[in-house]
C-alpha positions as CSV (number, residue, x, y, z in Angstrom):
1,M,10.6,-40.0,31.0
2,K,9.5,-41.4,34.2
3,L,7.1,-39.8,36.3
4,S,8.8,-39.2,39.1
5,N,11.3,-37.7,36.9
6,I,9.0,-35.4,35.4
7,I,7.4,-33.9,38.5
8,D,11.4,-32.9,40.1
9,N,11.9,-30.9,37.0
10,L,8.3,-30.1,36.5
11,E,9.8,-26.7,35.0
12,S,12.1,-28.1,32.0
13,A,8.8,-30.6,31.4
14,S,6.8,-27.7,30.9
15,S,8.7,-26.0,28.2
16,V,8.0,-26.8,25.3
17,D,10.3,-29.0,22.8
18,P,11.7,-27.9,19.7
19,V,10.8,-30.1,17.3
20,T,7.1,-30.3,18.2
21,Q,7.0,-26.1,18.2
22,H,8.9,-26.5,14.6
23,N,5.9,-29.0,14.0
24,D,3.6,-26.9,15.0
25,Q,4.5,-24.2,13.2
26,Q,4.6,-26.5,9.7
27,A,1.1,-27.5,10.4
28,Q,0.6,-23.9,10.8
29,R,1.9,-22.5,7.6
30,K,0.3,-25.6,5.5
31,A,-3.3,-24.8,7.0
32,A,-2.0,-21.7,6.4
33,M,-1.3,-22.1,3.0
34,A,-4.0,-24.5,1.8
35,V,-6.5,-21.7,3.1
36,L,-4.5,-19.3,0.7
37,A,-5.2,-21.7,-2.5
38,H,-8.5,-21.5,-2.4
39,A,-8.3,-18.0,-2.3
40,E,-9.3,-15.4,-5.0
41,A,-5.4,-12.7,-5.6
42,G,-7.9,-10.3,-4.5
43,E,-9.3,-11.2,-1.8
44,I,-6.0,-11.9,-0.1
45,A,-4.4,-8.5,-1.4
46,A,-7.9,-6.9,0.4
47,R,-7.5,-8.7,3.2
48,L,-3.9,-7.6,3.3
49,R,-4.7,-4.1,2.3
50,D,-5.6,-3.8,6.0
51,L,-2.5,-4.6,7.9
52,T,0.7,-2.2,8.6
53,L,3.4,-4.5,6.2
54,P,6.7,-4.8,6.9
55,A,9.0,-3.9,4.7
56,H,9.6,-7.1,1.8
57,Q,11.7,-8.5,-0.9
58,D,10.8,-10.2,-3.8
59,L,13.9,-13.0,-3.6
60,R,12.3,-14.7,-6.5
61,A,9.7,-13.0,-8.1
62,P,6.4,-14.5,-9.6
63,E,7.0,-16.7,-12.5
64,N,5.1,-19.2,-14.2
65,G,5.6,-23.3,-15.1
66,L,4.5,-26.3,-16.0
67,V,5.0,-29.2,-13.2
68,M,4.0,-32.6,-14.2
69,L,0.6,-34.0,-13.2
70,R,1.1,-38.0,-11.3
71,G,-1.7,-40.3,-10.9
72,R,-2.0,-43.8,-10.6
73,A,-4.8,-45.9,-11.5
74,G,-7.7,-46.6,-8.8
75,G,-6.1,-44.8,-6.4
76,D,-3.0,-47.7,-5.5
77,G,-1.7,-48.6,-8.6
78,A,1.3,-47.7,-10.1
79,P,2.4,-44.3,-10.9
80,F,2.2,-42.6,-14.6
81,N,2.1,-39.2,-16.0
82,L,-1.5,-37.7,-16.3
83,G,-0.4,-34.3,-18.1
84,E,1.7,-31.0,-17.6
85,A,-0.6,-28.0,-15.7
86,T,0.8,-24.3,-15.4
87,A,1.6,-23.2,-12.2
88,S,3.5,-20.1,-10.6
89,R,5.5,-19.4,-7.9
90,A,7.5,-16.6,-6.0
91,A,9.9,-16.2,-3.2
92,V,9.6,-13.3,-0.5
93,R,11.7,-12.3,2.3
94,L,10.9,-9.6,5.2
95,A,13.1,-7.2,6.5
96,S,13.4,-9.1,10.1
97,G,15.1,-12.2,7.9
98,E,11.6,-14.6,7.4
99,V,11.3,-15.9,3.8
100,G,7.9,-17.1,2.4
101,F,7.6,-19.2,-1.0
102,G,3.8,-19.1,-2.8
103,Y,2.7,-21.6,-5.6
104,T,-0.7,-22.0,-7.5
105,L,-2.3,-23.8,-10.0
106,G,-2.1,-21.4,-12.9
107,R,-0.7,-18.2,-14.3
108,D,-1.3,-15.4,-11.6
109,G,2.2,-14.8,-10.5
110,E,0.4,-11.7,-8.0
111,K,-0.9,-14.5,-5.8
112,A,1.8,-16.1,-6.0
113,R,4.1,-13.3,-4.5
114,L,0.8,-12.7,-2.3
115,I,0.6,-16.1,-1.1
116,A,4.6,-16.2,-0.3
117,L,3.8,-12.5,1.4
118,C,1.6,-14.4,3.6
119,D,3.9,-17.4,4.0
120,A,6.6,-15.2,5.5
121,L,3.9,-13.0,7.8
122,V,3.0,-16.3,9.0
123,Q,6.1,-17.3,10.7
124,S,7.0,-13.3,11.8
125,R,6.4,-13.2,16.0
126,D,5.8,-9.7,15.1
127,F,2.9,-10.4,12.4
128,G,1.7,-14.4,12.5
129,G,-1.1,-13.4,15.3
130,A,-2.4,-10.7,12.5
131,V,-2.3,-12.4,9.3
132,E,-3.7,-15.8,10.8
133,R,-6.5,-13.8,12.8
134,D,-6.9,-10.8,9.9
135,V,-6.5,-12.8,6.5
136,I,-6.3,-16.6,7.1
137,A,-9.0,-17.1,9.4
138,P,-12.1,-14.9,7.5
139,L,-10.4,-16.4,4.4
140,R,-10.9,-19.6,5.6
141,E,-14.9,-18.7,7.4
142,Q,-15.5,-17.5,3.5
143,L,-14.3,-21.0,1.9
144,M,-15.9,-23.5,4.1
145,A,-18.8,-21.1,3.6
146,R,-18.6,-21.4,0.1
147,R,-18.5,-25.4,0.4
148,T,-21.4,-25.4,2.3
149,Q,-23.7,-23.6,-0.1
150,A,-21.8,-25.9,-2.4
151,A,-23.1,-29.0,-0.9
152,A,-25.9,-27.6,-0.2
153,E,-27.1,-26.8,-3.9
154,T,-25.9,-30.6,-4.6
155,A,-27.6,-32.2,-1.6
156,A,-31.0,-30.8,-2.8
157,T,-30.6,-32.2,-6.5
158,K,-29.9,-35.4,-4.7
159,V,-32.6,-38.6,-6.4
160,D,-33.1,-41.3,-3.3
161,F,-34.0,-44.2,-5.6
162,Y,-35.1,-47.5,-4.1
163,T,-36.4,-51.3,-4.9
164,M,-39.5,-52.9,-4.4
165,V,-38.6,-56.5,-3.6
166,R,-40.8,-58.7,-5.2
167,G,-42.6,-61.7,-4.1
168,E,-41.1,-64.3,-5.8
169,G,-38.3,-64.8,-3.6
């Protein structure tokens, strides 16, 4: 688009592109899922108890299964099947129509259901901000604090090795 065209049509140029809006929502969902996957089910449930949740129904009741783990030799070699891991999944639909999906490693079906509920709520115009503020952000802070503490504990055990240069060189 030419600059003169943008200036002439400033109102339409300042509106949000639907593709950009969709990508932003996908990025927000992805970030929320990353936090929720690392949180404990009890932590998620405790945060959700403080919210007034809308009516919702399970589209897919929590179920357990296996997923194939793939690896690559050296990180960039040919892919191979490393093995299988247990996983749980669930799907939830809000009364307003938003559908959320939850997956987690392990056999914690309730955690998968809570993740699916949060995913649906994040997509909702009415509840997205509240879920980000009251559920996702505090869990993100807890996760970062745990990672910082683990990094500090690991750094405390670091040993610095040095080599003395011999004078024969």
